[in-house]
SENU-605734 format. One line per 10 residues: number of its first residue (from 1); for each residue z, y, x of N, C-alpha, C. Coordinates in steps of 0.001 Angstrom, whole numbers, plus 500000, padded with zeros to 6 digits. Layout:
N
NUM = Z:Y:X:Z:Y:X:Z:Y:X ~ ...
This chain:
354
1 = 697349:222697:614941:697627:223747:613652:699094:224293:613978 ~ 699195:225737:613325:700540:226378:613830:701581:225532:612664 ~ 702667:225550:613527:703867:225107:613084:704439:225981:611671 ~ 704581:225535:610399:704657:225963:609694:703329:226248:608321 ~ 701868:225794:608922:701053:226112:608434:700804:225934:606949 ~ 701500:224007:607106:701553:223238:605599:701927:224168:604693 ~ 703327:224484:605225:704133:224924:604185:704187:226254:603899 ~ 703085:227124:604284:702877:228182:603741:701699:227884:602535 ~ 701194:227050:601980:700004:226839:601198:700613:226331:600122 ~ 702133:226039:600411:702700:225613:599051:702940:226035:597818
11 = 703024:226070:596354:702949:226730:595738:704865:227094:595651 ~ 705242:228613:595155:706636:229250:595777:707212:227913:594698 ~ 708438:227821:595023:709638:227337:594147:710125:228119:592592 ~ 709386:227629:591340:710194:228758:590448:711521:229262:590531 ~ 711465:230352:590000:713235:230874:589978:713616:231376:588763 ~ 715141:230688:588221:715200:231081:587119:715778:232287:586756 ~ 715450:232898:585331:715871:234690:584972:714505:234738:584317 ~ 714698:236611:584040:713694:236861:582942:713554:238627:583872 ~ 712078:238732:583573:711923:239999:584168:712373:241085:583542 ~ 712931:242092:583726:713859:243009:582933:712714:244338:583453
21 = 712313:245069:581987:711620:246517:582048:713037:247864:581590 ~ 712576:248991:581965:713558:250108:581253:712401:251285:581447 ~ 712239:252284:580656:711787:253405:580422:712439:254627:580283 ~ 711878:255375:581116:712373:257014:580979:711986:257576:579778 ~ 710834:257849:579585:710375:259113:579171:709688:258326:577914 ~ 709258:257713:577033:708473:257053:576464:708860:256603:574681 ~ 708387:257346:574036:708763:256999:572529:707635:256785:571607 ~ 707655:255651:570509:706923:255832:569957:706207:256404:568738 ~ 705287:257352:568260:705229:258154:566937:705585:257878:565718 ~ 704501:256784:565918:703805:256092:564221:703842:255028:564849
31 = 704143:253677:563537:703435:252619:563376:703320:252083:562245 ~ 701703:251428:562008:701580:251336:560757:701105:249998:560660 ~ 700861:249811:559180:700530:248394:558957:699549:248507:557599 ~ 698841:247257:557858:697637:247391:556864:697411:246159:555885 ~ 697673:245632:554967:697126:244704:554363:695895:244088:554203 ~ 695479:242928:554228:694119:242199:553869:694676:242056:552162 ~ 693704:242088:551953:693635:242600:550150:693697:241451:549192 ~ 693032:240182:549872:692844:239092:548869:694416:238071:549002 ~ 694845:237866:548022:696197:237474:548368:695742:235793:547626 ~ 695937:234604:548622:696369:233156:548468:697078:232988:548515
41 = 697189:232095:547212:699113:231379:547109:699099:230136:547782 ~ 700351:229691:548076:700271:228192:548687:700027:227159:547474 ~ 700127:227566:546104:699534:226695:545392:698006:226685:545383 ~ 697570:227760:545617:696454:227449:545927:695741:226375:546953 ~ 696292:226830:547731:696341:226019:549424:696807:224579:548822 ~ 697453:223975:547971:697347:222657:547968:697124:221973:546883 ~ 696028:223114:546169:695110:222752:545280:693716:222233:546241 ~ 693314:222773:546684:692555:222854:548088:692400:221876:548662 ~ 693687:221137:549265:694191:220302:549910:694248:218572:549191 ~ 694472:218908:547431:694631:218007:547075:693755:216337:547331
51 = 692538:216141:547805:692044:214904:548487:692835:214785:549621 ~ 693153:215352:550469:693767:215241:551797:695308:214537:551601 ~ 695883:215549:550428:696783:215400:550003:697212:213303:549947 ~ 696171:213037:548628:695944:212260:548454:695937:210926:549055 ~ 695250:211157:549923:694704:210176:551205:695650:210081:551878 ~ 696833:211357:552819:697578:210538:553548:698812:210558:552465 ~ 699017:210582:551008:700069:209967:550407:701156:210761:550239 ~ 700834:211932:550187:701399:213341:550211:702146:213920:548952 ~ 702328:214868:548955:702262:216000:547425:702463:217266:547800 ~ 702155:218253:547266:701867:219673:547679:703534:220243:547429
61 = 703441:221366:548101:704756:222165:548199:705524:222232:549423 ~ 704985:221220:550557:705462:221674:551808:705689:223444:552115 ~ 704524:224028:552050:704537:225371:552513:705501:226186:551879 ~ 705647:225898:550741:706986:226850:550072:708491:226029:550484 ~ 708420:225049:550290:709400:224387:550155:710530:224435:552027 ~ 709192:223906:553177:710041:223890:554246:709575:225595:555153 ~ 708838:225468:554917:708140:227041:555296:708995:228848:554574 ~ 709042:228025:553485:709227:229455:552803:707922:230386:552769 ~ 706946:230364:552479:705873:230624:552645:704968:230948:551184 ~ 705564:231783:550328:704452:231760:549274:703067:232229:549082
71 = 702546:232862:549540:701664:233513:549705:701083:233654:550956 ~ 699829:233856:551116:699100:235410:552659:698575:235705:551934 ~ 697354:236773:553196:696882:237219:552233:695053:236527:553565 ~ 693735:237609:552595:692948:236765:553620:691833:238227:553501 ~ 691046:238504:554947:690172:239614:554850:689170:239342:553462 ~ 688274:239815:553549:686781:239712:552826:686179:239323:554018 ~ 684996:238618:553544:684387:238109:554626:683325:238917:555389 ~ 683233:239914:555127:682412:240861:555678:683236:242295:556438 ~ 684191:241685:556747:685123:242535:557602:686067:241832:558844 ~ 685353:242456:559754:685854:241956:560442:687082:241887:561840
81 = 687528:241251:562432:688923:241323:562780:688887:242896:563515 ~ 687769:243028:564525:687760:244722:564901:687232:246041:564029 ~ 687229:245149:562423:687124:246380:561474:688858:246181:560988 ~ 689599:245262:560828:691241:245511:560751:692088:245912:561332 ~ 691648:245778:562866:692606:246400:563953:691969:247860:563695 ~ 690757:248678:563969:690360:249699:563735:691413:250684:562376 ~ 691563:250348:561084:691967:250800:560263:693423:251014:559949 ~ 693659:249960:561063:695689:250225:561079:695358:251139:562414 ~ 694503:251390:563054:694418:252453:564403:694381:253532:563989 ~ 693390:253633:562830:693384:255098:562137:694455:255930:561016
91 = 695268:254551:560775:696089:255135:560012:697319:255620:560794 ~ 697677:254929:562069:698827:254969:563075:698353:256676:563490 ~ 697175:257038:563801:696791:258147:564958:697129:259274:563177 ~ 696586:258896:562599:696697:259722:561397:698518:260021:561251 ~ 699594:258830:561007:701020:259023:560952:701806:259979:561924 ~ 700796:259849:563055:701500:260162:564699:700794:262234:564547 ~ 699818:262297:563831:699350:263787:564087:698753:263943:565793 ~ 698149:262966:566115:697618:263014:567059:696236:263328:567356 ~ 695822:264121:568018:694510:264325:568184:693385:263124:568774 ~ 692938:262501:567986:692124:260947:568812:691779:261387:570109
101 = 691284:262715:570132:690328:262839:571560:691532:262684:572844 ~ 692970:262505:572558:694325:262736:573543:694819:261385:573832 ~ 694079:260880:573244:694583:259255:573768:694190:258663:574681 ~ 694627:258245:575795:694193:257986:577322:694284:256467:577365 ~ 694186:255971:576079:694627:254118:576281:693964:253745:574885 ~ 693578:252237:574825:693771:251664:573790:693492:250393:574007 ~ 694655:249722:573277:694654:247859:573426:694203:247019:572432 ~ 693439:246669:572894:693734:245814:571490:694141:244668:572048 ~ 695164:244341:570991:696391:242716:571243:695654:241721:570695 ~ 694784:241981:569919:694213:240640:568828:694165:239536:569306
111 = 694949:238037:569095:694409:236637:569302:693152:236368:568279 ~ 692517:236628:567306:691098:236843:566845:690173:237450:567258 ~ 688847:236912:567565:687977:238001:568260:686779:237188:567707 ~ 685845:237935:567457:684506:237285:566837:684034:236771:568076 ~ 683880:237153:569308:682997:236537:570484:683546:236754:572015 ~ 683217:236642:572614:684365:236719:573854:683879:237967:574565 ~ 682776:238272:574643:682324:239471:575184:681038:240125:574170 ~ 681223:241494:574094:682092:242448:575088:683756:242545:573880 ~ 684463:243288:575170:685678:243386:574072:685909:243658:572648 ~ 686783:243693:572088:686665:243657:570972:686776:245432:571014
121 = 687723:245606:572154:688339:247195:572440:687114:248097:572085 ~ 686190:247946:572690:685304:248736:572762:684317:248667:571294 ~ 684558:247971:570141:684287:248160:568525:685223:249163:568107 ~ 686404:248815:568406:687559:249453:568045:687457:251007:568355 ~ 687066:251638:569531:687298:252628:570570:686009:253212:569545 ~ 684533:252498:569475:683757:253598:568882:683961:253949:567826 ~ 684596:253019:566593:685426:253203:565442:685645:254504:564909 ~ 687129:254483:566125:688123:255630:565971:687326:256809:566421 ~ 686293:256834:567241:686187:258395:567619:686244:258735:569199 ~ 687276:257825:569987:688031:258262:571104:687229:258483:572327
131 = 687743:259321:573182:687537:259973:574275:686605:258793:574653 ~ 685850:259360:575617:684995:258067:576840:686217:258391:577914 ~ 686747:259145:578271:687970:258944:579165:689522:258298:578655 ~ 689143:257409:577449:690053:256765:576686:689677:254937:577210 ~ 690712:254937:578800:690271:253236:578662:690936:252639:577956 ~ 689741:251453:577680:690365:250614:576744:690032:248920:577343 ~ 690775:247585:576097:690545:246604:576798:691073:245889:575806 ~ 690883:244929:575722:691580:243655:575310:692855:242948:576076 ~ 693922:242305:575042:694758:241874:576137:695279:240951:575398 ~ 695414:239781:576101:695566:238440:575031:696721:237753:575464
141 = 697652:237529:574776:699439:236115:575054:699937:235952:573698 ~ 698696:235166:572805:698890:234387:571727:700159:235358:570899 ~ 700905:235147:570119:701865:236306:569465:702672:236847:569840 ~ 702818:237420:571495:703693:238273:572472:702625:239592:572554 ~ 701273:238829:572416:700404:240426:573180:700702:241922:572247 ~ 701328:241898:571487:701051:243388:570932:702401:243929:571382 ~ 703488:242943:571385:705019:243912:572591:704085:243722:574129 ~ 703484:243004:574855:703077:243020:575740:702200:244390:576032 ~ 701354:244781:574963:700542:246356:575461:701323:247091:575116 ~ 702430:246876:574243:703801:248123:574186:704747:248727:575823
151 = 704732:247448:576584:705225:247196:577751:703909:248476:578722 ~ 703031:248102:578520:701589:248505:579930:701767:250034:578994 ~ 701498:250055:577963:701264:251435:578004:702190:252400:578143 ~ 703353:252037:577894:704721:252874:578218:704816:252697:579698 ~ 704114:251815:580189:704486:252136:582308:703565:253298:582522 ~ 702348:253002:581800:701302:254154:582279:701518:255617:581672 ~ 702204:255628:580380:702860:256936:580273:704091:257384:580807 ~ 705414:256598:581262:706152:256465:582120:705591:257080:583439 ~ 704335:256291:583773:704035:257202:585146:703039:258294:585502 ~ 702969:258955:584191:701991:260147:583780:700493:259832:584139
161 = 700209:258431:583780:698439:258670:584096:698099:258670:582769 ~ 699067:259008:581846:698412:259386:579953:699088:259606:579528 ~ 698480:260426:578295:699264:261379:577263:699908:260320:576464 ~ 698760:259952:576041:699073:258488:574400:698540:257470:574679 ~ 698861:256762:573858:698389:254939:574218:698417:254664:572462 ~ 697261:254193:572069:697085:253285:571373:696627:251704:571350 ~ 697946:251548:570538:698086:249241:570953:697909:249203:569427 ~ 696511:248667:568941:696099:247856:567923:695906:246419:567588 ~ 695962:245681:566340:695504:244108:566328:695329:244227:565090 ~ 694760:243176:564632:693976:242872:563712:694055:241289:563639
171 = 694463:240188:562402:694587:238943:562610:693604:238500:561144 ~ 693100:237355:561383:692521:236886:560247:692634:235384:559952 ~ 693211:234963:558947:693478:233339:558897:692294:232823:557760 ~ 691705:233608:557263:690286:232962:556218:689781:231691:556958 ~ 688995:232093:558238:687937:231048:558703:688691:229375:559601 ~ 689986:229937:560131:690819:228279:560749:691384:227537:559203 ~ 691948:228422:558174:692337:228047:556981:691200:227377:556268 ~ 689991:227797:555880:689311:227251:555248:688258:226148:556196 ~ 687775:225765:557558:687598:224971:558189:688723:223697:558371 ~ 690241:223833:558364:691024:222879:558151:691014:222281:556902
181 = 690694:223150:555586:690616:222210:554496:689858:221829:554448 ~ 688637:221929:554994:686835:221090:554816:687276:219774:555391 ~ 687809:219783:557109:688148:218629:557798:688841:217911:557257 ~ 690359:218486:557000:691125:217026:556581:690558:216854:554717 ~ 689969:217368:554265:689037:216670:552837:688206:215938:552736 ~ 687350:216390:553911:686285:215243:554376:686764:213479:554418 ~ 687975:212916:554416:687774:211949:554116:688932:211348:555454 ~ 689895:210419:555231:690668:209376:556283:691724:210331:556498 ~ 692213:211424:555454:693239:212149:556553:694547:211399:556547 ~ 695077:211667:557486:696589:210432:557443:697983:211668:557475
191 = 699123:210883:556996:700418:211857:556852:700265:213041:558580 ~ 699747:212546:559239:699835:212680:560693:698897:214229:561477 ~ 698590:214206:560422:697358:214595:560801:697290:215918:559538 ~ 697908:215839:558405:698328:216927:557640:699630:217690:558686 ~ 700511:216774:559146:701737:217873:559487:701016:218135:561160 ~ 699880:217624:561651:700132:218491:563049:698828:219952:562745 ~ 698534:219790:561363:697610:220924:560936:698630:221838:560090 ~ 699921:221549:559771:700752:222547:559227:700572:223635:559440 ~ 701159:224072:560727:700977:225658:560966:700082:226715:560878 ~ 698666:225591:560698:697489:226509:560610:697205:227117:558605
201 = 698304:226640:557824:698234:227156:556810:699659:228355:556792 ~ 700063:228083:557513:701648:229194:557716:700784:230669:558211 ~ 699778:230727:558324:699186:232035:559092:698919:232823:558390 ~ 698803:234531:558447:698227:235414:557676:697042:235856:558050 ~ 696990:237280:557298:695860:238243:557528:696787:239409:557437 ~ 696339:240384:558689:696761:241825:558326:696423:242637:559765 ~ 696958:243621:559640:696607:244583:561361:697663:245387:561450 ~ 697871:246032:562371:699221:246827:562803:698447:247579:563594 ~ 699174:248570:564376:698614:249962:565469:700163:250733:565693 ~ 700194:251101:566854:700851:251816:567087:700625:252855:568065
211 = 701151:254515:568018:700713:255585:568904:702201:256015:569713 ~ 701883:255581:571093:703005:255858:572101:702954:257345:572852 ~ 703792:258055:573011:703524:259348:573606:704933:259550:574696 ~ 705417:260305:575507:706087:260913:575891:707743:261508:574905 ~ 708567:260514:575178:709800:261387:574649:709928:262735:574467 ~ 710016:263177:575702:710451:264713:575949:709390:265886:575649 ~ 708050:265326:575088:706867:265981:574180:707041:265522:572699 ~ 707936:264772:572472:708429:264708:571224:709479:264409:570686 ~ 710144:265245:570747:711918:264663:570444:712251:263843:569671 ~ 711237:264122:567572:711907:263095:566689:711235:261904:567351
221 = 710719:261668:568226:709657:260158:568221:711403:258899:568188 ~ 710592:257846:568277:711254:256763:568725:711403:255829:570101 ~ 712385:256369:570829:712568:255649:572329:712288:254414:572428 ~ 711451:254191:573596:711322:252760:573690:712131:252849:575159 ~ 713331:251979:574759:714195:252158:576352:713560:250445:577113 ~ 713241:249743:576663:713026:248540:577296:713126:247491:577193 ~ 713210:246240:577791:713875:245285:577291:713457:244151:578631 ~ 713178:242568:578184:713246:241837:579205:711990:240752:578352 ~ 711512:240055:579273:710751:238862:579306:710950:237992:579591 ~ 710665:236305:579284:710824:235037:580056:709804:234144:579682
231 = 709202:233677:581079:708068:232321:580271:708566:230912:580637 ~ 708357:229653:579840:708764:228602:579694:707456:227848:579535 ~ 706631:228037:580697:705035:227609:580819:704858:225753:580418 ~ 706091:225296:580708:706092:224022:581104:705825:223303:579756 ~ 706255:224084:578191:705469:224261:577106:704313:224095:576655 ~ 703481:224609:578050:702297:225174:577834:701098:224360:576491 ~ 701061:223312:575891:700268:222448:575020:701037:222073:573401 ~ 702119:222361:573667:702444:222652:572020:702095:223055:570938 ~ 701145:224071:570915:700509:224618:570602:699046:225077:570820 ~ 698201:224558:570451:696506:224856:570526:695881:225204:569363
241 = 695147:226556:569573:694638:226665:568167:693507:227558:568768 ~ 692588:227909:567694:690732:228463:568075:690775:229352:566697 ~ 689724:229313:566256:688987:229761:564956:688924:228538:564134 ~ 688540:227583:564170:688741:226261:563596:689949:225777:562987 ~ 690625:226130:563827:692405:225471:563192:693536:225262:564626 ~ 694259:225313:564263:695714:225472:564940:696363:223836:564843 ~ 696634:223435:565920:697085:221908:565916:698427:222418:567021 ~ 699351:221641:566052:701293:222105:567111:701926:220857:566647 ~ 703085:220698:568011:704268:219811:567383:705117:220766:566815 ~ 705197:221140:565876:706713:221802:565185:707789:221494:565508
251 = 707785:220233:565332:709376:220183:565689:710102:220447:567204 ~ 709055:220104:568272:708874:220253:569754:709104:221602:569926 ~ 707844:222384:569567:707862:223859:569603:708991:224544:568791 ~ 709703:224576:567937:710556:225366:567430:712195:225158:568259 ~ 712295:223757:568909:713455:223375:570174:712988:224389:571401 ~ 711547:224289:571743:711605:224577:572402:711861:226408:572577 ~ 711351:227025:571128:711392:228144:571488:712323:229123:571230 ~ 713751:228159:570511:714979:228220:570727:715851:228137:571630 ~ 715480:227789:572859:715902:227670:573921:715809:228692:574424 ~ 714042:229084:574499:713664:230139:575272:714238:231450:575061
261 = 715062:231209:573361:714618:232188:572502:716089:233217:573371 ~ 717093:231622:573135:718261:231937:573641:718677:232627:575497 ~ 717684:231994:575818:717911:232431:577238:717604:234057:577928 ~ 716662:234112:577029:715542:235167:577238:717226:236280:576584 ~ 717582:236331:574994:718506:237062:575155:719894:237054:575684 ~ 720092:236167:576390:721115:236249:577438:720845:237162:578644 ~ 720276:237014:578819:719494:237814:580177:719297:239240:579841 ~ 718445:239158:578672:718810:240866:578391:720391:241317:577424 ~ 721225:240635:577659:722802:241453:577507:723592:241345:578451 ~ 722809:241468:579254:723196:241529:580979:722621:243042:581346
271 = 721974:243634:580799:721448:244827:581156:721245:245851:579550 ~ 721405:245465:578853:721580:246639:577290:722535:245467:576666 ~ 723179:246766:575400:724135:246487:574746:723428:246070:573198 ~ 723575:244728:573371:722435:244100:571898:723651:243334:571040 ~ 724793:243926:571040:725965:243011:570542:725893:243540:568944 ~ 725559:244725:568507:725520:244901:567227:724629:245967:566542 ~ 723249:245272:567104:721957:246119:566276:721904:246426:565250 ~ 721101:247636:564389:721056:248374:563088:720320:247141:562820 ~ 718798:246545:563004:717923:245655:562675:717662:245044:563936 ~ 716953:243513:563458:716386:242266:564459:714964:242146:563674
281 = 713994:242858:564702:712720:242401:563781:712218:240879:564789 ~ 712505:239876:564361:711757:238737:564636:710223:238174:564518 ~ 710385:238336:565258:708296:237820:565166:708308:235904:563955 ~ 706966:236713:562567:707694:235810:561370:706596:234653:561595 ~ 707289:233522:561417:706885:232348:561697:707358:231383:560073 ~ 708094:231184:560146:708755:230267:558971:710209:231150:559006 ~ 710588:230211:557357:711966:230136:556881:712819:229456:557900 ~ 712449:227971:558942:712986:227818:559653:713375:227733:560628 ~ 711930:228886:561294:711968:229388:562761:712932:230876:562663 ~ 712720:232004:561437:713733:232816:561686:715428:232503:561359
291 = 715841:231322:560374:716986:230957:560748:717260:230369:561382 ~ 716227:229302:562156:717236:228879:563706:717637:229896:564864 ~ 716507:230980:565168:716563:232120:565880:718137:232891:565774 ~ 718217:233070:564129:718780:233848:564128:720273:233349:564211 ~ 720298:232390:563976:721654:231245:563653:721831:231045:565173 ~ 721059:231024:566208:721324:230551:567614:721930:231745:568500 ~ 721231:232933:568274:721883:234347:568804:722750:234877:567803 ~ 723367:234078:566896:724311:234645:566128:724254:236041:565842 ~ 723165:236176:565108:722780:237486:564572:723227:237872:563312 ~ 723613:238849:562307:723358:238836:560833:722037:238934:560477
301 = 722239:237759:559398:720813:237289:559084:720173:238664:558080 ~ 721337:239399:557504:721119:240804:556457:720241:241434:557543 ~ 720443:241324:558529:719978:242474:559608:718373:242200:560171 ~ 718069:241205:559588:716730:240006:560123:715384:240895:558750 ~ 714897:241612:558648:714033:241775:557414:712855:240910:557785 ~ 712299:240241:556459:711494:239172:556594:709862:239508:555472 ~ 708890:239323:556439:707423:240072:555955:706765:237848:555621 ~ 707268:236852:556396:706696:235279:555983:706479:235183:554403 ~ 707435:235536:554038:707433:234630:551989:706473:235347:551486 ~ 705762:236278:551978:704441:236947:551027:702604:236912:551995
311 = 703420:237117:553427:702566:237464:554523:701884:236427:554997 ~ 703226:235541:555485:702577:234643:556360:703215:235102:557809 ~ 702523:234353:558771:702211:234522:560642:701119:235301:560627 ~ 701673:236568:561201:700069:237484:561379:699819:237170:562714 ~ 700594:236381:563409:700391:236638:564789:700826:237804:565785 ~ 700828:238340:566439:700782:239491:567579:701391:240636:566257 ~ 700160:240684:565229:700705:242017:564852:701798:241970:563522 ~ 702726:240677:564068:703594:240459:563108:704846:241199:563000 ~ 704957:241189:564492:706383:242354:564798:706108:243512:564227 ~ 705146:244289:564676:704705:245685:564229:704675:246031:562835
321 = 704048:244934:561921:703735:245047:560673:704611:244955:560218 ~ 705698:244063:560234:706802:243863:559663:708320:245021:560083 ~ 708372:245776:561380:708899:247009:561769:708300:247931:560567 ~ 707233:248478:560583:706282:249544:559911:706792:249557:557979 ~ 706778:247873:557641:706886:247726:556440:708880:247853:556170 ~ 708923:248108:557579:710699:248421:556950:711608:249730:557065 ~ 710593:250774:558148:710641:251562:559054:711840:252922:557798 ~ 711345:252447:556663:712069:253210:555956:713882:253090:555826 ~ 714163:252315:556360:715605:252186:556462:716089:252136:557719 ~ 715217:252740:558219:715989:253485:559735:716254:254747:559355
331 = 717579:255607:560665:717635:256845:560501:718002:256472:561963 ~ 717745:258064:562414:717927:258579:563702:719212:258049:564281 ~ 719024:257510:564916:719991:257023:565992:720595:255523:566056 ~ 719741:254415:564950:719454:253478:564882:718799:252350:566419 ~ 719354:251624:566150:718890:250863:567358:718399:249718:566747 ~ 717230:248964:567125:716219:248141:566664:715741:247178:567867 ~ 715782:245651:567806:715863:244924:568601:714499:244471:568062 ~ 713143:244116:568898:712359:243305:568638:712069:242201:569471 ~ 711915:241203:568583:711747:239798:569297:710730:238863:568966 ~ 709863:238541:570308:708724:237864:569881:708267:236394:570861
341 = 707821:235433:570617:707325:234300:571025:706178:233815:571137 ~ 705033:233872:572361:704373:233450:572328:703911:232001:572310 ~ 702844:231145:572007:702563:229839:572115:702237:229491:573813 ~ 702672:229046:574655:702702:228656:576058:703326:228221:576720 ~ 704717:228480:576594:705544:229662:575844:705651:230852:576923 ~ 705778:232134:575872:706510:233177:576540:707120:233946:575405 ~ 708378:234627:575816:708975:235671:575364:709440:236750:575538 ~ 709931:237352:574788:710294:239181:574833:711429:239823:573839 ~ 712061:240957:574333:713056:241421:573531:712770:242648:574019 ~ 712502:243297:573251:712370:244495:573572:713560:245773:572315
351 = 714078:246891:573249:715133:247811:572068:714009:248952:572078 ~ 714140:249530:570697:714370:250675:570119:715230:251851:569893 ~ 715320:253148:570137:716192:253953:569622:715381:254973:568743 ~ 715708:254263:566964:714994:255326:566115:715253:256713:566415
């Protein structure tokens, strides 16, 4: 055996640091949010969980007191995740004023999906009537997926491969919440069972979409300047979810997320000027999470808009949904940081010049 062959097969030693990306000529032309129509209050969730609470010796009220979530939304049972994403996509296309046939890339970043194949993107592509030349696929990375989709779309626009991209996301919390309520009420629920499944009830339903194009062709667009991303995959088992529920070590996840956010933010500060931005759009999880991130990054909480109190955690749709809901507060020249952390863990911060 040749000298050094054994070591050649070893995994590389991980290096500390974040990935940095910058864009020359990409802007987003519109960002749209669509609310699911059925409002489900935390009081209702508590009523439905009454048998489980009694078994565990707990009282209701934790969702509003600890998470700061008073309500969330559900889609009607006959609305699919792809339907929800397509609604937001159609709205974003209309607001951007772009011909759907000119869109060269469609990325569906939804966590929720009806099946393993075909991709949800093909259904959304069909519903929106996009061109046969429009590349379309699903991109999944927990709650960070939409921001990853923006990065990939901007890379293809900057490289000249496409003129326009559409990034969409449609999430629904009805099935996991109904399934978890049924499971916990089946009998014998403990305090640990309730706490382990607590994050499931912070989830919400909604959809969001964004159209991106060349900044040089659209001077009134909002420039996507770039950002940083960082992985901490040693925490890959802190949050595990599927369409039947989500089990989370909430305390460990919060601590790891804050640590990762601080490291990502510090690395970004070496490449971008993030000392005094107009708005900080943080992925919406809960009151505790939002306050902890703002405190750790030393940012003004008054510049952190909140949608979680009435929408809950809408997964990867959360950042664009919150941005869309607060876009009217921004004027040309404002600078916005969008920050997300996805289970696993992965984090990213991107900067937008309005």
